C-alpha distance (Angstrom), angle and dihedral (degrees) to the residues before:
residue distance angle dihedral
M1 . . .
L2 3.79 . .
P3 3.78 124.3 .
V4 3.80 116.2 -110.2
K5 3.79 123.6 -130.8
W6 3.81 123.6 -172.8
T7 3.76 122.3 -151.6
D8 3.82 116.6 -133.4
E9 3.80 88.5 -112.0
A10 3.83 92.2 54.8
I11 3.86 90.4 48.9
D12 3.79 89.5 51.3
D13 3.82 91.1 46.4
L14 3.81 92.2 54.3
A15 3.77 93.2 44.0
Q16 3.82 90.4 53.0
I17 3.82 92.7 47.0
I18 3.87 92.0 50.6
A19 3.83 93.2 44.4
Y20 3.80 90.7 50.7
L21 3.79 93.2 49.0
E22 3.83 94.1 42.7
D23 3.79 89.4 59.2
R24 3.77 89.7 56.1
N25 3.78 108.5 27.4
L26 3.82 123.3 1.3
Q27 3.82 93.8 -165.4
A28 3.81 91.5 52.8
A29 3.80 90.4 49.4
Q30 3.82 91.0 51.8
R31 3.83 92.6 45.9
I32 3.84 93.7 48.8
G33 3.84 91.5 46.0
R34 3.77 89.5 51.0
C35 3.80 92.8 46.7
I36 3.80 92.5 50.7
H37 3.79 93.2 48.3
Q38 3.82 91.4 47.5
A39 3.81 89.3 50.2
I40 3.81 90.1 52.4
D41 3.79 90.9 49.8
R42 3.81 89.2 54.7
L43 3.82 90.0 49.5
S44 3.81 90.6 55.4
V45 3.83 87.5 59.0
W46 3.81 100.0 34.7
P47 3.82 105.5 22.9
M48 3.79 95.7 164.3
M49 3.84 95.7 50.5
C50 3.81 94.6 101.3
R51 3.73 131.6 69.0
E52 3.79 125.6 -89.7
G53 3.78 112.7 -88.7
R54 3.80 130.5 -115.7
E55 3.78 89.0 -113.8
P56 3.82 115.0 67.5
G57 3.83 113.8 -98.2
T58 3.82 95.5 16.9
R59 3.77 136.3 104.2
E60 3.82 129.5 -151.6
Y61 3.79 130.2 -140.0
Y62 3.77 121.1 -172.5
V63 3.82 112.5 -146.3
D64 3.77 121.8 -162.6
A65 3.84 89.9 -15.7
S66 3.84 90.9 -83.3
Y67 3.79 105.6 65.0
L68 3.79 131.4 62.4
L69 3.78 124.7 -154.8
V70 3.79 112.5 -158.1
Y71 3.76 112.1 -163.8
R72 3.80 145.0 161.6
V73 3.83 127.2 -140.1
S74 3.77 124.8 -145.2
D75 3.80 123.6 122.5
Q76 3.84 83.4 -31.4
V77 3.77 139.6 24.3
E78 3.78 108.5 -103.3
I79 3.82 114.3 -161.4
I80 3.79 103.6 -147.1
R81 3.84 102.2 174.6
V82 3.81 140.6 0.6
L83 3.81 108.6 -157.2
H84 3.74 139.7 174.9
T85 3.78 107.7 -121.3
S86 3.81 91.4 -123.1
R87 3.81 89.4 67.6
Q88 3.76 117.8 90.8
Y89 3.80 112.8 -109.3
P90 2.95 133.5 -149.7
């Protein structure tokens, strides 16, 4: 199991997603937050399970069909971004 580190940008991404959802549907916000954290728990155990990313050295994990975790693997799993799939990336 690898340790997980979040970039400041990824922390901000998740906070914005949750805040947006909380204003509209508290249960959805809680469910998405839970799904994202469960996905990251899986990544700490199986970091190479997802496809290579569009940016060199990254990998991408789609969560709940609407959210994309962009991460890097070294001696840890580094969560780089948490994005809604409607956003243009990269």
